[in-house]
N, C-alpha and C positions, 0 to 999 in steps of 0.2 A: 504493500498500499506504498501511495506515494505520502511525504510527510511536506506539508503545506509551511514555507517559511513565511514569519509576518516579517513586512517591512517596516522599517524604522520610520518615523512618523515624517521627519523632515524629507524622507527619500520619497514617500507617500504623496506627501502634499507638492513637491516638483513634478511628479511623474503625471499627477491628477491635473495640475493646473496648464502643465504643458500640453497633453494630448486636450486637456476641452479649449485650449486656445488654438489647436490647429498645428502644435510645432511638437517635435522631435525632443523628447527630455535627454539632456546629458548625462543622467545617473539615472539607476534604477531598473534598465532596459530588461535585466533577467525577469523582474517581478511578471513582465505581460508581453513576453518573446512570446509567438507561436506561429507554428507552419515555418516556410522557409527553411526548411533542415537542407534541401538538395542544393538550394542557394547560399545557403551559408558553407555545407562543406564543400562545393565547387572554391569558394572565395579561400577558405581557409586552407584548401591545397596549395592557391596563387602562395598565403603566408607561409609556407611550408619552404617553397622554393624562393622566396626572397630570402628566407632566412637562410639557406643555403648559397646566398649569394648570387641568385640570379635576380630575374626583374619582369615583370606583368602587366600587364594593361587589361580592362576589362571596361564596359560599359552596362551599366543598370538600366533599364529601360521599363516606364512604367507611364499609367497615367497619374493625373493629378490627385496626391491623395489614396494611390494606392500601395506604399511602405517605402518609397525607394528610400528616402531621406532616414527610414526607421532601420532598413537593413544597413545603409553604409554606418549610422550609428552604433549599431549592432556589431560591424566587422571592426568598427575602431576601436570597441572595448573588448573585443577578444584579442586582438593586435596587441594592445598594451596590455595587457596579463600577460601575454606570452613575450614581452620583452622589445617591444617594437618603441621606434618614436613612430607618433602618427601628426600629423598637418592634416587641417582640412579648410576648407574656404568654399562661400556659396559665389556662383560670380555674380554680378551686375551689371547695371550702365556704366558705374566706375571701375570694375571690375573685370577684365577680360584675360584671355591667353596673350592677346599683344593689341597695342592700339596705338595712334599719335600722341596722344596725350598721356603716355606711363598706364595706360590700365593693365598690363600686364606684371609692371611692375609692384602696382597696386595688388594686384593679387597675391604675387610673392610676398607681399609686405603679411597679408593676412592669413598666409599658410605659413610663415615665421610667427608672426605673433600668436598663432594656436598653436604652435609647437606643444606636444602631450606626452606624457608619458605614466606610465604605472604610477609613481611617485608625485605625478603632477597632470593631474587628468584635465584639470581647468585650464588649459594652455600656458602660453609665458614660459616653457621650462628651457629656451637654450640658454639661459647661463646656468642654470642647474645641470644641466648634460654637460657643460665645459667643466665645470667646477666639481663633477663626478669623476670624471677623466682623470685630472690632476689628481685626484683624492684617491683613484683606485691606482694610478702608477705608482704614487708613494706606498701606499699600502702594501703591493706588491713588492716594493724594496726593501720596505720593512723587514718585510716576512723572512727575508733572505738574511738578516743581518743585525737588523734593530735600525730605528732611524740617527743614533747615535754612533754608530760605527764610521769609521774615516770613510769618505769618497760618498757619504748616503746623497748627499746634492745631487754630487755631477754624475752618482748613476740614473739618481731619478732625471736629470736633463738628459743623459743620451737615449733613455727609453721614449722622453717626452718626442725628441727631436727624430728619434725611428720613424715615430707614426707621421711626424710632420714631412716629414723626407721622403716618406712614400707614394705622398700625394702629388708632388711637386710635378711630376710628367703628364696628368691630366689635363684635361684644359682648363685655362684658368687657375690651376692647383699651386702656381706657385705663388701667386697672389693670396691664395685661400691661405695656403701655407705659412706664410711671413705675419698673416694676421694671427693667426693661431698661436705662434712663438711669441708674437707681443702679447696676446691674452696671458700666457704661461708666464711669462718676464714680468708683468704686471702684478700677477697673484701671486708669485714671490716675492716680490718686493714690498707688497701691500698699496699697489696703487691703483684706486679703485676707479680714479678719474679717467685711466687709460682701458681698464677693463670696459667702463660704461660707454668708450668711443668704440672701443673692439666690436662689441654688441651691437653698439647702432651701425658699424658698417655690415655686420654680418645681418642687419634687420632690411638693408637697403637704404636708409635713411638717410644717408649723404645726398644732397644734392648736386653737387659741383664735384669735381677730381680738385679742383682747386682748396677746396674746405679738407677734402679728407687728407691733400697732401699737407697740408698745415700742423693738422692735429696728429693723423697717425704717421706720416712720410708714404705712405702708399699712392701713385698716380693713378688710383685707377676705382670706379666705382661699379657697384653692380646695376645694372639696366634695363629697362623694357623689354633689350634684344636678346641677352645672355644669362638671365634671372633661372632659366630650366639648368643650364649649366651646372649654376650654385646648388641646385637641389640636386643633382649628381652627388658634386662634390660632398655635398652634406651626408649623403648615402652613405657613401663610403668612410665618411670619418665615421658616423657613429656605429658602422660595424668595427672599427678599430677602436675604438672607447668602447666594446663591451656589449653594445645594444646588437638588436637582430638585422636592423635594418630600418628602412624607413618606408612609413604606408601615406601616401598622398591622397586624401578624397574632395574631389570638387564635384560642386553641386550645381543644381541651375544652370544648364546648358543651354534653356529657352533663352536666355541673353545671349548668345549669341545668334542663335534663330532670329532672335529678333531685330538684330543691326540690320539697318534700310540700305546701306552702301555695300553692294557684292563686293568688293574688292575690300573692303575691311574685315567683311566676313570671312572669306576665303585666305585670307591672312591668316585668321582664327582657326581657321581650318588646318590649315598649311603647318601651322604650329599643333595641333594634335598629332597630326601626321608624323613630324617628326620624333614626337615623344613616342607611337606609338611604334616607328620601327626601330628606333634605340630597344625597345624593352624587347621585343620580339627577335630581332637580330643578334642580342646579345650585347649592345654598345653600353649599358646601363648595369650596374649591379646594386644589388640589393635595394632595390628599390620599386616601390608597386604604384600603380595610379588606377582611382576608381572615377569613374566621369559618371555622372547622373543627368536623365533627361527623360523628358516625355516622347510618343511614338513621331509625334509631328515634330518635334523638333530635332528626332533621328532620321525620320524615313523621309519627309518632304525632299522631293526629288527637284524644286526652286531654291529652296532657302535653308532645309536640313545638312545635317552632315553627310549624308547620302548624297546629297548635291554636287558634293567634290567626289570628282570620280576616283581620284587615288580611293578616297576612303570608302566608297560606295563597294567598289571591286573587292577589297578586303573583308568588308563587315558584313555585306549580305547574307541572308539567311540562305542555307544550301536545301536543297528538294525533298530532305527525309526529315527537317527539325518539325514540328509541328504543336498543337493546342494539346496540351495533355505529355506530351514526351519532348517536351525542348532540350535542344541541344546543349546542356550547361557547361561544355567545356568548349563554347565556341568564345571570341572577344563580345559579343554583345549577350546578357542576360536580361531574357523577356520574364518579366513578374508577371506571374499567375496571377488572377483574382485570387484572395482567402476565399475559402471555402465556407459555404453556410455553419458546416461541424468546427471549423477551427476557430470562426467568431463567436460562436458560442464558447468555447472555451477562454476565449479573450474575456467575454462579457463577465463570467464566473471570477476569472485573478483580477478584473478591478472593481467587479463588488465585494470581493474581499479586501482588495486595497481599500475600500473606503469605508468598508464598518468599522477596518483597523485603524484608520487614521480619526474618524470621531468616535470612534470607543462605543457603538451598538450593533447588536445581534443584528446579522442580516436578513435584510427582508424580502428579499427574490430568493425563491427557491428556481428547482429546476424546472418546473411548468411557465413560469412566468419569464426566465431567460428564455427558453426556445418561443415562448409567444412573440417576444421582444424581436427577435432574430428573424422570426417566420412573417412578420408584418415588415421589415423593412427590405425582406428579400421577396416580397408579393407585390411591392410597387410598380407602377409601369413602367417600364424601362432600365428594372435595375439590375436585368442581368449585363447588361453595358454601360451604365452609367454610375451605380453605386460605387461606392469606397468605402475601404475601411474606416480613413479621417471622419467620413459624415456619420458611419452608424456608433465610430466611439464618440462624439462630440453629443450625440443623442443621447446614449447610455448613461453618459456622465450627468447631464443635466435630468436625466431621471434620479438618478439615485440622488444628487441633489435636492431635488424636490420633495421626495419620500422623506430625506432625512429633515427636511427643514417642516414639513409638514406632516406630523406622524398620524394625521387623522386623516389623510387621504389613501386611498388603497392602490395597489399596482394596477390591479384591474381598471378599475377609473380611468386610470390615467393613460395605460395603449389601449383602453377602447374608444377614448376621446375620440372627436370626428377631426380635432389637429392632429392627430399621430395616427390614426385609422390610414390601412394600405388603400389603395385607388385601383379599382379595374380588376378585380378577381376573375380568374375564369370561371367560367359556369360551374364546374364541378367544384370549385373549393367552397367554403362557407366563410360567413361574415363572422366567427365566432374565432377571435385570437388565441383563444386557449384551447383552439381543436389539438389534435394530436398533432405533435412534431417529430418525426423520427431523426433522431441525429446516432 
């Protein structure tokens, strides 16, 4: 028999508030994860490849509210638990993969700002990663003879510079290595100002080469054209620093689809092609990319990802994959709708979470839960238009109303005209509590 874990109240509050607001919670996902087993297994296989020094690239495709962002956040948590560094960003009109006004660099800044690890899952982990790297080298040298032995500092320095030196042959690796050495020297000497400047450089916040030269002695800055190269450098460095690799999550590809200028749009698709080719051809190491978007922004032959012929020929589905039997090893993972049975399980989890948060005996039994799901899936067009997001919002509102108005019966709310399903088939009953087989 499965033992149900009670979520801490702060986590339950965050999960329910996020879901009711139509956004994916950053914490507490294991308490509400339902289905997607095969998709998760396929993506975890990618993570294993990244951990072995390989690279991966996947698109997650699904309608608004179908669970794309939820799946990305689930994989994000899995990856952090397995020792990966994770960076995530949502694209927007101000954040693209490339642009004439620095939109690509803006995306890089967002990714680095959201850099997360298991011990710092909320983001902003770059300084922590660098400090942990230096401390782990010092600890490893100390284990061989103690920090007081002669030559300890010089041995640590050699170990540090062995990592730094291994990166100098990579594209932009020389400057990257110089900045790492500056950070190490500043850490040893207690120069917090220089450490902060190096972090600022790594975050892509220096606007001009002149300013970088004056403050750090390097005549180069991260730009809109080369930010992706620095992500690859970070991936190599993270593995050297003891992490498994770097996982990059980019959501809302629809914001590239919405770009009105075809030249600008195609420049973004060309950047995607570059990243895709690097991952599949072995030109990148220890890094994985997950990008998500709607079917329209992917498959539209006029403006979508598939409008760029080089991507279309690589990503288009073959003749054997079909609904119910998708090829989850292909570059594009198409999210199938959650089944009514899976949504029933999810509603039970949410009901338990709500009851635990507000400390009351759960009022909705299996019959009421089944009736709720039956009504939602009986609406006209539900087979093509209904999404988990809509059902979840309805259900949490139902739980809130029942909690605040204990005199109201679940049956009365489920049978109300505002919620009653429209357009039943002739052989269906109007009774929402009719038998619901799951």
